[in-house]
N, C-alpha and C positions, 0 to 999 in steps of 0.2 A: 563465554567461559562460565558465567554464573548459571546459565541454564543447564550446562553440562554437570556442574556440581550439584544442582538441585535434582537432576535426573539420577545421579549416582546416589544421593540420599534417598530418593524414592525407591531406587533399586534395592538399597540396603534394608529399608523399612518394610516395603511391600513389593516384592519382586514381580508378582503377577500383574499388578497394576502398572508397574514401570514397563514391562514387556508389552502390555496392551497399548500403552501410550506410544511406545516405539513403533508398533505396527500400524496404529491408527493415524499417526501424524501425517505420513505421506498421503493417505487416502483423504484426510481432511483438507490437505493442501490442494490436492487435485480437484476436490469438490468446490473449493472457494476460488479457484483460478478463473472461471468465467465471470464471476462477480467482480474480480479485480480488473479484468480486461474491460468490462462494461464501465467500471468506474473511471478508467483511464480515458475511454472514449467520451464519456459525459463531461469529464473535466476539460478535454480538448474542445468540445462544443461550447462550453461556457467561456473558455478563454477566447475563442473566435468571436462569440457574441460581444464580449467585453471589448475586444479590439475594434469591432465594427462600431459600437456605441461611442467609444472614446476617440475615433478617428477625426471627427470634426474639431474637437478640442485640440488635438495634436496638430492639425493643419493650421488652425487659427493662432496657436501659440508661436509658430514660426521656428526658425532655426535658433539654436542657443548661441548667444553672443560670447565671443572668446576674448 
């Protein structure tokens, strides 16, 4: 909601810049999408490596007592 109010203020003060931002935002989102997907993949690989490294400690810890 705040971003919409800021965009309306920008539209009121400088409407060409606001319209340019409105047009360029989807293009910017499309350009950054591959980097987000790569980030998700890299995060998954790091979580897998962390799980592999922590596996011996989890096995030696045993089952939790209730």
